[in-house]
C-alpha positions as a Markdown table, in Angstrom:
| # | Residue | x | y | z |
|---|---|---|---|---|
| 1 | Met | 12.6 | -32.3 | -1.1 |
| 2 | Lys | 11.3 | -35.7 | -2.0 |
| 3 | Ser | 12.3 | -37.1 | 1.3 |
| 4 | Ser | 10.3 | -34.5 | 3.2 |
| 5 | Phe | 7.2 | -35.3 | 1.1 |
| 6 | Gly | 7.5 | -38.9 | 2.3 |
| 7 | Ile | 7.6 | -37.8 | 5.9 |
| 8 | Val | 4.6 | -35.6 | 5.5 |
| 9 | Glu | 2.8 | -38.6 | 3.9 |
| 10 | Trp | 3.8 | -40.8 | 6.8 |
| 11 | Asp | 2.6 | -38.2 | 9.3 |
| 12 | Lys | -0.8 | -38.0 | 7.6 |
| 13 | Ile | -1.1 | -41.7 | 7.5 |
| 14 | Glu | -0.1 | -42.1 | 11.2 |
| 15 | Lys | -2.8 | -39.3 | 12.1 |
| 16 | Phe | -5.6 | -41.1 | 10.2 |
| 17 | Thr | -4.8 | -44.6 | 10.9 |
| 18 | Gly | -2.4 | -44.7 | 13.9 |
| 19 | Pro | 0.9 | -46.5 | 14.2 |
| 20 | Lys | -0.4 | -49.6 | 12.5 |
| 21 | Gly | -1.0 | -47.8 | 9.3 |
| 22 | Leu | 2.8 | -47.3 | 8.9 |
| 23 | Glu | 3.4 | -51.2 | 9.1 |
| 24 | His | 4.2 | -52.8 | 5.8 |
| 25 | Ala | 1.3 | -54.8 | 4.5 |
| 26 | Lys | 2.0 | -58.5 | 4.4 |
| 27 | Lys | -0.4 | -59.0 | 1.5 |
| 28 | Gln | -2.0 | -56.6 | -0.8 |
| 29 | Arg | -5.8 | -56.2 | -0.2 |
| 30 | Lys | -8.1 | -57.0 | -2.9 |
| 31 | Trp | -10.9 | -54.4 | -3.1 |
| 32 | Ser | -14.2 | -55.5 | -4.5 |
| 33 | Gln | -16.0 | -53.6 | -7.3 |
| 34 | Glu | -18.6 | -52.2 | -4.9 |
| 35 | Glu | -15.9 | -51.0 | -2.5 |
| 36 | Lys | -14.0 | -49.3 | -5.3 |
| 37 | Leu | -17.2 | -47.6 | -6.5 |
| 38 | Thr | -18.0 | -46.4 | -3.0 |
| 39 | Phe | -14.6 | -44.6 | -2.8 |
| 40 | Val | -14.9 | -43.3 | -6.4 |
| 41 | Leu | -18.3 | -41.8 | -5.7 |
| 42 | Gln | -17.0 | -40.1 | -2.5 |
| 43 | Ile | -14.3 | -38.3 | -4.8 |
| 44 | Leu | -17.0 | -37.4 | -7.4 |
| 45 | Asn | -19.2 | -36.1 | -4.7 |
| 46 | Gly | -16.5 | -33.6 | -3.6 |
| 47 | Lys | -14.2 | -35.3 | -1.1 |
| 48 | Thr | -10.5 | -34.8 | -1.7 |
| 49 | Leu | -8.2 | -37.9 | -2.5 |
| 50 | Thr | -6.6 | -37.4 | 0.9 |
| 51 | Glu | -10.0 | -37.5 | 2.8 |
| 52 | Val | -10.8 | -40.8 | 1.1 |
| 53 | Ser | -7.5 | -42.5 | 0.7 |
| 54 | Phe | -5.8 | -42.1 | 4.1 |
| 55 | Pro | -8.7 | -43.4 | 6.3 |
| 56 | Ala | -9.2 | -46.5 | 3.9 |
| 57 | Gly | -5.4 | -47.0 | 3.6 |
| 58 | Ile | -5.4 | -46.7 | -0.2 |
| 59 | Asn | -2.6 | -45.2 | -2.1 |
| 60 | His | -3.5 | -41.8 | -3.8 |
| 61 | Gly | -2.3 | -43.1 | -7.2 |
| 62 | Leu | -4.4 | -46.2 | -7.0 |
| 63 | Leu | -7.6 | -44.3 | -6.1 |
| 64 | Ser | -6.9 | -41.8 | -8.8 |
| 65 | Ser | -6.6 | -44.6 | -11.3 |
| 66 | Trp | -9.9 | -46.0 | -10.1 |
| 67 | Val | -11.7 | -42.7 | -10.6 |
| 68 | His | -10.2 | -42.5 | -14.1 |
| 69 | Lys | -11.3 | -45.9 | -15.0 |
| 70 | Tyr | -14.8 | -45.4 | -13.7 |
| 71 | Leu | -15.1 | -42.1 | -15.7 |
| 72 | Thr | -13.7 | -43.9 | -18.9 |
| 73 | Tyr | -15.3 | -47.4 | -18.6 |
| 74 | Gly | -18.0 | -47.0 | -16.1 |
| 75 | Tyr | -18.8 | -49.6 | -13.3 |
| 76 | Asn | -17.1 | -52.4 | -15.3 |
| 77 | Gly | -13.8 | -50.4 | -15.4 |
| 78 | Leu | -13.6 | -51.2 | -11.7 |
| 79 | Lys | -13.5 | -55.0 | -12.1 |
| 80 | Asn | -10.5 | -56.8 | -10.7 |
| 81 | Glu | -8.7 | -57.7 | -13.9 |
| 82 | Lys | -6.1 | -60.3 | -14.1 |
| 83 | Ser | -2.6 | -58.9 | -14.2 |
| 84 | Gly | -1.4 | -58.2 | -17.8 |
| 85 | Gln | -4.9 | -57.9 | -19.3 |
| 86 | Ala | -5.6 | -54.5 | -20.6 |
| 87 | Leu | -9.1 | -53.0 | -20.8 |
| 88 | Ser | -10.5 | -52.4 | -24.2 |
| 89 | Lys | -10.5 | -48.8 | -25.6 |
| 90 | Glu | -14.2 | -48.6 | -25.9 |
| 91 | Pro | -16.4 | -47.7 | -22.9 |
| 92 | Val | -18.4 | -50.7 | -21.6 |
| 93 | Met | -20.9 | -48.8 | -19.5 |
| 94 | Asn | -23.9 | -50.2 | -21.3 |
| 95 | Lys | -23.2 | -53.9 | -20.7 |
| 96 | Lys | -25.2 | -55.6 | -17.9 |
| 97 | Leu | -23.7 | -58.0 | -15.4 |
| 98 | Val | -25.1 | -61.5 | -16.1 |
| 99 | Ser | -25.1 | -62.8 | -12.6 |
| 100 | Asp | -26.7 | -60.1 | -10.8 |
| 101 | Thr | -30.5 | -59.2 | -10.6 |
| 102 | Leu | -29.8 | -55.4 | -10.8 |
| 103 | Ser | -28.7 | -53.8 | -14.0 |
| 104 | Glu | -25.5 | -51.9 | -13.9 |
| 105 | Ser | -27.2 | -48.5 | -14.0 |
| 106 | Glu | -29.4 | -49.6 | -11.3 |
| 107 | Arg | -26.6 | -50.8 | -9.2 |
| 108 | Glu | -24.7 | -47.5 | -9.7 |
| 109 | Glu | -27.9 | -45.6 | -8.8 |
| 110 | Leu | -28.4 | -47.7 | -5.7 |
| 111 | Ile | -24.8 | -47.0 | -4.5 |
| 112 | Arg | -25.1 | -43.3 | -5.3 |
| 113 | Leu | -28.4 | -43.1 | -3.4 |
| 114 | Arg | -26.9 | -44.9 | -0.4 |
| 115 | Glu | -24.0 | -42.5 | -0.4 |
| 116 | Arg | -26.3 | -39.5 | -0.7 |
| 117 | Asn | -28.5 | -40.9 | 2.1 |
| 118 | Ala | -25.4 | -41.4 | 4.4 |
| 119 | Tyr | -24.4 | -37.7 | 3.5 |
| 120 | Leu | -27.9 | -36.4 | 4.4 |
| 121 | Glu | -28.1 | -38.4 | 7.6 |
| 122 | Ala | -24.7 | -36.9 | 8.7 |
| 123 | Glu | -25.9 | -33.4 | 7.7 |
| 124 | Ile | -29.1 | -33.9 | 9.8 |
| 125 | Ala | -27.1 | -35.2 | 12.8 |
| 126 | Val | -24.9 | -31.9 | 12.5 |
| 127 | Ile | -28.0 | -29.8 | 12.3 |
| 128 | Lys | -29.5 | -31.5 | 15.4 |
| 129 | Lys | -26.2 | -31.0 | 17.3 |
| 130 | Leu | -26.1 | -27.3 | 16.3 |
| 131 | Arg | -29.7 | -26.9 | 17.6 |
| 132 | Ala | -28.8 | -28.5 | 20.9 |
| 133 | Leu | -25.8 | -26.3 | 21.3 |
| 134 | Arg | -27.8 | -23.3 | 20.5 |
| 135 | Lys | -30.4 | -24.3 | 23.2 |
| 136 | Glu | -27.7 | -24.8 | 25.6 |
| 137 | Gln | -26.1 | -21.4 | 24.9 |
| 138 | Glu | -29.7 | -19.7 | 25.2 |
| 139 | Ala | -30.3 | -21.5 | 28.5 |
| 140 | Ala | -27.0 | -20.4 | 29.8 |
| 141 | Leu | -27.6 | -16.9 | 28.8 |
| 142 | Leu | -31.1 | -16.9 | 30.4 |
| 143 | Lys | -29.5 | -18.3 | 33.6 |
| 144 | Ala | -26.8 | -15.6 | 33.6 |
| 145 | Arg | -29.5 | -12.9 | 33.1 |
| 146 | Lys | -31.6 | -14.2 | 36.0 |
| 147 | Gln | -28.6 | -14.3 | 38.2 |
| 148 | Arg | -27.7 | -10.8 | 37.3 |
| 149 | Ser | -31.2 | -9.6 | 37.8 |
| 150 | Ser | -31.5 | -11.4 | 41.2 |
| 151 | Arg | -28.1 | -9.8 | 42.3 |
| 152 | Asn | -29.3 | -6.3 | 41.2 |
| 153 | Cys | -32.7 | -6.8 | 43.2 |
| 154 | Glu | -30.7 | -7.8 | 46.3 |
| 155 | Lys | -28.7 | -4.5 | 46.3 |
């Protein structure tokens, strides 16, 4: 059963990323703190692990650990730590980043708002497309009615 699960995973990876997604990575990619937060916020906004991980080429377990670290430690939990260095048990959500002009909460809010803005823009695009399709359908129905009525008049 385990081997069929691997095949299903490979199939999903190939569908999302194409054949190149199945090639072995020569070097592990380092994700920035902001990139990790973007993926985590997508999960927290209701997307599934699969919807986020496959297109980005991230392992499910890795993405799940980022979500757990974010929920436990906040934004600083997503920092790239040196290997072998464990995070402290106490949440560090209130600490500010020294080098940045934005506070941690402002940065998180900015990223959340950008994510929400992108979602709303996509929603508006879908609504516009639905309106256009509805207008096309109404125009087609009107044209069909006119053709029927002109045929009936000719008889």
